[in-house]
C-alpha positions as CSV (number, residue, x, y, z in Angstrom):
1,X,1.1,2.3,-4.5
2,X,3.0,-0.5,-6.3
3,X,2.7,-3.9,-4.7
4,X,5.7,-6.2,-4.0
5,X,5.5,-10.0,-4.1
6,X,7.0,-11.9,-1.1
7,X,7.9,-15.6,-1.4
8,X,8.3,-17.8,1.7
9,X,9.1,-21.4,2.2
10,X,6.9,-23.6,4.4
11,X,6.9,-27.3,5.0
12,X,4.5,-29.0,2.5
13,X,2.6,-31.1,5.1
14,X,2.0,-28.0,7.2
15,X,1.0,-26.0,4.1
16,X,-1.5,-28.6,3.1
17,X,-3.1,-28.8,6.6
18,X,-3.2,-25.0,6.9
19,X,-4.8,-24.7,3.5
20,X,-7.4,-27.3,4.3
21,X,-8.5,-25.7,7.6
22,X,-8.4,-22.2,6.2
23,X,-10.6,-23.3,3.3
24,X,-13.2,-24.5,5.9
25,X,-13.2,-20.9,7.2
26,X,-13.6,-19.6,3.7
27,X,-10.2,-17.8,3.5
28,X,-6.9,-18.5,1.7
29,X,-3.4,-18.5,3.0
30,X,-2.7,-15.4,1.0
31,X,-5.5,-13.6,2.6
32,X,-4.3,-14.5,6.1
33,X,-0.8,-13.6,5.3
34,X,-1.9,-10.2,4.0
35,X,-3.7,-9.6,7.3
36,X,-0.6,-10.7,9.2
37,X,1.7,-8.4,7.2
38,X,-0.6,-5.4,7.6
39,X,-0.6,-6.1,11.4
40,X,3.2,-6.3,11.5
41,X,3.4,-3.1,9.4
42,X,1.1,-1.2,11.6
43,X,2.8,-2.4,14.8
44,X,6.4,-1.8,13.4
45,X,6.4,1.3,11.2
46,X,5.9,4.6,13.1
47,X,2.6,6.5,12.6
48,X,4.4,9.5,11.0
49,X,6.1,7.3,8.4
50,X,2.8,5.5,7.6
51,X,1.0,8.8,7.3
52,X,3.8,10.2,5.1
53,X,3.6,7.1,2.8
54,X,-0.1,7.5,2.6
55,X,0.2,11.2,1.7
56,X,2.8,10.4,-1.0
57,X,0.6,7.7,-2.6
58,X,-2.2,10.2,-2.8
59,X,0.0,13.2,-3.5
60,X,0.8,12.1,-7.1
61,X,-2.8,12.8,-8.0
62,X,-2.9,16.1,-6.1
63,X,0.3,17.3,-7.6
64,X,-0.8,16.6,-11.1
65,X,-4.1,18.4,-10.5
66,X,-2.4,21.4,-8.9
67,X,0.0,22.1,-11.7
68,X,-2.5,23.7,-14.2
69,X,-3.7,26.0,-11.4
70,X,-0.1,27.1,-10.8
71,X,0.4,27.8,-14.5
72,X,-2.9,29.8,-14.7
73,X,-1.8,31.8,-11.6
74,X,1.6,32.6,-13.1
75,X,0.0,33.7,-16.4
76,X,-2.3,36.0,-14.4
77,X,0.7,37.5,-12.7
78,X,2.6,37.8,-16.0
79,X,5.1,35.1,-15.2
80,X,6.3,32.2,-17.3
81,X,7.1,28.8,-15.9
């Protein structure tokens, strides 16, 4: 799935303090924001939609792999695609 960049504004002093204390924990602001966004996504987007998106992201590979089988089957049945 293609990724999207999100830009947010935050007060510089708060940013510097947050960065310093997160570094002590061995993590970055970006890592913590990713965790927070995934939490918000999982709490907000319904299960069916999340499952659909997951299937769609995997489905591109499945659909490409399935196409030659369909062509072989149609040839066996004397059909053209």
